[in-house]
C-alpha positions as CSV (number, residue, x, y, z in Angstrom):
1,M,42.8,84.2,106.8
2,F,39.4,85.2,105.3
3,N,36.4,82.9,105.9
4,L,36.3,80.5,103.0
5,S,34.9,77.0,103.0
6,T,35.5,74.6,100.2
7,N,36.5,71.0,99.7
8,D,38.0,71.6,96.2
9,Q,41.2,69.7,95.8
10,H,42.9,72.7,94.2
11,Y,42.8,74.8,97.3
12,A,44.8,72.3,99.5
13,R,47.9,72.8,97.3
14,Y,48.1,76.6,97.9
15,P,48.7,78.8,100.9
16,S,45.8,80.6,102.5
17,V,47.3,84.0,101.6
18,L,47.0,83.1,97.9
19,I,43.3,82.3,98.3
20,D,42.7,85.4,100.4
21,T,44.4,87.5,97.6
22,F,42.2,85.9,94.9
23,T,39.1,86.5,97.0
24,L,40.1,90.2,97.5
25,Y,40.6,90.8,93.8
26,K,37.4,89.0,92.9
27,Q,35.5,91.3,95.2
28,I,37.3,94.4,93.9
29,S,36.4,93.4,90.3
30,R,32.8,93.1,91.4
31,Q,32.9,96.5,92.9
32,Y,34.3,97.8,89.5
33,A,30.9,96.7,88.0
34,D,28.7,98.2,90.7
35,Q,27.2,101.3,89.3
36,N,26.2,102.7,92.7
37,I,29.9,102.6,93.8
38,L,31.1,104.0,90.5
39,N,28.6,106.9,90.7
40,S,29.8,107.7,94.2
41,I,33.5,107.8,93.4
42,R,33.0,109.7,90.2
43,Q,31.8,112.6,92.3
44,L,35.3,112.8,93.8
45,V,36.9,113.8,90.6
46,P,37.2,117.6,90.1
47,D,34.8,119.1,87.5
48,K,37.7,120.6,85.5
49,I,38.9,117.0,84.8
50,L,35.4,115.6,84.2
51,K,34.9,118.2,81.5
52,L,37.9,117.0,79.5
53,N,37.5,114.4,76.7
54,S,38.9,110.9,77.3
55,D,42.1,111.7,75.3
56,A,43.0,114.6,77.4
57,L,42.0,113.7,80.9
58,L,44.5,111.0,81.8
59,K,47.5,113.2,82.6
60,P,45.5,115.6,84.9
61,L,43.7,112.6,86.5
62,F,47.0,111.0,87.4
63,Q,48.4,114.2,88.8
64,W,45.3,115.0,90.8
65,F,45.1,111.5,92.3
66,K,48.8,111.3,93.2
67,N,49.5,114.9,94.3
68,D,46.2,116.2,95.6
69,F,43.9,113.4,96.6
70,M,45.8,110.4,98.0
71,S,48.5,110.2,100.6
72,W,51.1,107.5,100.9
73,M,51.4,105.3,104.0
74,P,55.1,104.3,104.6
75,K,55.8,100.7,105.7
76,D,58.0,102.0,108.5
77,P,56.4,105.3,109.7
78,K,58.1,107.5,112.4
79,C,56.6,109.2,115.3
80,R,55.7,112.8,114.4
81,I,56.6,113.9,118.0
82,C,59.8,111.8,118.7
83,N,61.0,111.2,115.2
84,I,61.7,107.5,115.9
85,P,60.4,104.4,114.1
86,L,57.1,103.1,115.5
87,D,56.5,99.6,116.8
88,I,53.9,97.7,114.8
89,Q,51.2,95.3,115.7
90,L,49.2,93.5,113.0
91,I,45.6,92.6,113.7
92,N,44.2,90.3,111.1
93,G,40.8,91.0,109.6
94,N,38.2,88.3,109.0
95,S,37.1,89.2,105.5
96,W,38.3,91.0,102.4
97,K,36.4,94.1,103.5
98,L,39.0,94.7,106.3
99,R,42.1,92.6,105.5
100,K,44.1,93.7,108.5
101,T,44.8,96.7,110.7
102,E,48.2,98.0,111.4
103,V,48.7,99.7,114.9
104,H,51.9,101.7,115.0
105,T,52.9,102.8,118.5
106,C,55.7,105.1,119.7
107,G,57.9,103.4,122.4
108,I,58.6,106.8,124.0
109,C,55.5,108.9,124.0
110,G,52.9,106.2,123.3
111,S,51.3,107.9,120.4
112,K,49.5,105.6,118.0
113,L,49.0,105.6,114.2
114,I,46.2,103.2,113.1
115,F,46.1,102.1,109.5
116,P,43.1,99.9,108.4
117,R,43.7,97.9,105.2
118,Y,40.4,98.1,103.5
119,G,39.2,96.2,100.4
120,E,36.1,98.3,100.0
121,I,36.5,101.1,97.5
122,L,34.3,103.6,99.3
123,R,36.2,103.2,102.6
124,I,39.5,103.7,100.8
125,A,38.1,106.8,99.2
126,K,37.1,108.1,102.7
127,I,40.5,107.6,104.4
128,R,42.4,108.7,101.3
129,T,45.6,107.0,102.3
130,G,47.4,103.7,101.7
131,R,50.0,101.8,99.7
132,C,50.0,100.4,96.2
133,S,47.0,98.1,96.9
134,E,44.8,100.9,98.2
135,W,45.9,103.2,95.5
136,S,45.3,100.7,92.7
137,I,41.9,99.5,94.1
138,L,40.6,103.1,94.2
139,F,42.2,104.4,91.0
140,G,40.8,101.4,89.1
141,G,37.4,102.3,90.4
142,I,37.7,105.9,89.3
143,L,38.8,104.8,85.8
144,N,35.8,102.5,85.5
145,A,33.6,105.3,86.8
146,L,35.0,107.4,83.9
147,S,34.1,104.7,81.4
148,F,37.6,103.3,81.1
149,Q,37.3,99.5,81.3
150,T,39.9,98.8,84.0
151,R,41.2,95.8,85.9
152,I,43.7,95.3,88.8
153,I,47.2,93.7,88.3
154,H,49.3,91.9,91.0
155,D,52.9,90.9,90.4
156,Y,53.1,88.5,93.4
157,L,56.3,90.1,94.6
158,D,55.3,93.4,96.3
159,H,53.4,95.6,93.9
160,C,50.1,96.0,92.2
161,W,48.7,98.5,89.6
162,N,46.0,98.8,86.9
163,E,45.4,98.1,83.2
164,S,42.8,99.9,81.1
165,M,41.4,98.8,77.8
166,M,42.3,101.5,75.2
167,D,42.3,101.1,71.4
168,S,41.5,97.4,71.9
169,N,44.6,96.8,74.0
170,W,45.1,96.5,77.8
171,L,47.6,99.3,78.8
172,H,49.6,99.6,82.0
173,L,48.6,102.4,84.4
174,D,50.2,102.9,87.9
175,S,48.8,105.8,90.0
176,T,51.8,105.6,92.4
177,L,54.3,106.6,89.7
178,D,54.8,110.1,88.3
179,Y,53.3,110.9,84.9
180,P,54.3,109.9,82.2
181,I,56.0,106.8,83.6
182,S,52.7,106.0,85.2
183,F,51.1,105.4,81.7
184,N,52.0,102.5,79.4
185,H,55.5,101.8,80.7
186,P,55.2,98.1,81.5
187,H,58.9,97.3,81.7
188,F,59.6,100.1,84.2
189,Y,59.6,97.7,87.2
190,E,62.0,95.2,85.7
191,Q,64.3,97.9,84.3
192,N,64.3,100.2,87.4
193,W,63.3,98.1,90.4
194,G,65.1,94.9,89.4
195,K,61.9,92.8,89.4
196,M,62.4,89.1,89.0
197,Y,59.0,87.9,88.0
198,E,57.3,84.5,88.3
199,Y,53.7,85.6,87.9
200,V,52.0,88.8,87.0
201,L,48.2,88.2,87.1
202,A,45.3,90.4,85.8
203,F,42.0,90.1,87.6
204,S,38.5,90.7,86.2
205,A,35.1,89.8,87.6
206,N,34.9,86.5,85.7
207,S,38.5,85.7,84.8
208,L,42.1,85.6,85.8
209,E,44.8,86.2,83.1
210,D,48.5,85.6,83.1
211,V,50.0,88.8,81.8
212,T,53.6,88.3,82.8
213,Q,54.9,88.5,79.3
214,T,53.6,92.1,79.0
215,Y,55.9,93.1,81.9
216,T,59.1,91.3,81.2
217,E,61.8,91.5,78.6
218,H,63.2,88.2,79.8
219,W,60.4,85.7,79.3
220,D,62.7,82.8,78.9
221,I,64.2,83.5,82.3
222,V,60.8,83.8,83.9
223,Q,59.8,80.4,82.5
224,K,62.9,78.9,84.0
225,R,62.0,80.3,87.4
226,R,58.5,78.8,87.1
227,R,59.9,75.4,86.3
228,R,62.0,75.4,89.4
229,K,58.8,75.9,91.5
230,D,56.4,73.4,89.9
231,K,53.8,73.6,92.7
232,K,52.3,76.6,91.0
233,N,50.1,76.2,87.9
234,I,48.2,78.9,86.0
235,E,45.4,76.6,85.1
236,D,44.9,75.8,88.8
237,F,44.9,79.5,89.5
238,K,42.1,80.0,86.9
239,T,40.1,77.2,88.4
240,I,40.4,78.5,91.9
241,Y,39.4,82.0,90.8
242,S,36.4,80.8,88.9
243,T,35.0,79.1,91.9
244,L,35.3,82.0,94.4
């Protein structure tokens, strides 16, 4: 659990993991507005992409980021020597900057694979590996560095991605998917992954927004799911987020 001290009555109703997640996304959103960070990660983007106008650069940006820059960290990695699943030890971090560390160890040869789960954009950019959270944290930063107003989205099941403001609308972008599915296909997860949403939340520096309706074709069913779990309340979410 991250270090967080408050006596606000709203916090007591929710698990610490929720507060930790809100804290992480608040800090990510603040990094998206930090010009020094944005200037640093802009330098990662190849010049041939930077030279393109905004209408033409999204496709090559997606392809470069997914195929050339980032690597995917599987949840159950295997030993490269023995080709068997590695045992995992989780070491909790004490702040959003280092959320936890995964230590994967081979039971035969003893080789280790260490995977730190960073919340700092520049650290993710340095290790260039991760899962959907690391990918979306960094890709959102790159988009902001390229003057696309971008925020991070969390579905509270097992995935996160980005949205960018384009033509006065927030549009879905997911750097973990292949182009063109990665751009403006908000129903992809429900249609192809069988997502059964309760909450999909968008995080900006000063606000939290319920964007679930954007990502579901079954809003009435989502509302029924929410009513069965009445301990959660979007207004409480907003209040908590505003006080972090």
